[in-house]
C-alpha positions as CSV (number, residue, x, y, z in Angstrom):
1,M,-60.8,35.7,119.6
2,K,-58.9,32.5,119.6
3,G,-59.4,29.1,117.6
4,T,-57.7,26.6,115.5
5,A,-55.9,27.5,112.2
6,I,-55.7,24.5,109.7
7,L,-53.1,24.7,107.0
8,L,-53.3,22.5,104.0
9,N,-50.2,21.8,102.4
10,E,-49.1,21.2,98.8
11,D,-47.9,17.6,99.6
12,Q,-51.4,16.8,101.1
13,T,-50.2,17.2,104.7
14,V,-52.3,19.1,107.2
15,T,-50.7,21.3,109.9
16,C,-53.1,22.3,112.8
17,L,-52.1,25.3,115.1
18,E,-54.5,25.6,118.1
19,D,-55.0,28.5,120.3
20,V,-54.3,31.0,117.5
21,D,-55.5,34.7,117.7
22,H,-57.8,35.5,114.7
23,S,-55.8,38.3,113.9
24,L,-52.8,35.9,113.2
25,Y,-55.1,33.7,111.3
26,M,-55.8,36.7,109.0
27,E,-52.2,37.3,108.5
28,M,-51.8,33.6,107.6
29,K,-54.6,33.7,105.1
30,Q,-53.0,36.6,103.2
31,Q,-49.9,34.2,102.6
32,E,-52.1,31.3,101.1
33,G,-50.2,30.1,98.0
34,C,-46.7,31.4,98.9
35,A,-43.8,29.1,98.5
36,Q,-42.3,30.5,101.9
37,F,-45.1,31.1,104.5
38,E,-43.8,32.9,107.7
39,C,-45.6,33.7,110.9
40,T,-44.7,34.6,114.6
41,I,-46.3,32.4,117.4
42,D,-45.4,33.1,121.0
43,N,-42.4,35.1,119.9
44,K,-40.8,32.2,117.5
45,E,-40.5,32.7,113.9
46,I,-42.3,29.8,112.2
47,N,-41.8,28.8,108.5
48,F,-43.8,26.7,106.4
49,V,-43.4,25.5,102.8
50,N,-46.1,25.6,100.0
51,V,-49.2,26.1,102.2
52,E,-52.1,26.0,99.6
53,S,-54.9,26.9,101.9
54,V,-55.6,28.3,105.5
55,L,-58.8,27.4,107.2
56,W,-60.3,28.6,110.7
57,C,-62.1,26.7,113.3
58,D,-63.7,28.9,116.2
59,D,-63.5,26.1,118.5
60,Q,-60.8,23.7,119.9
61,V,-60.7,20.6,117.8
62,D,-61.8,17.5,119.6
63,W,-59.0,15.0,118.6
64,D,-60.7,12.2,120.5
65,Y,-63.9,12.4,118.3
66,G,-62.1,13.5,115.1
67,Y,-63.0,17.2,114.5
């Protein structure tokens, strides 16, 4: 199953990652609150800093509508 992972960052910014496997989301969820947040997407190592929370949306986000 794929969906959108939404990362809420300590500096009040939001990062949205679309077309993410649910298994990757579960890996991300385990790293909530870590100062260094790492994951691999499309064979690329991605690093985020100070992710406070990770949320999941089953469907694609409709950016024109707002959610």
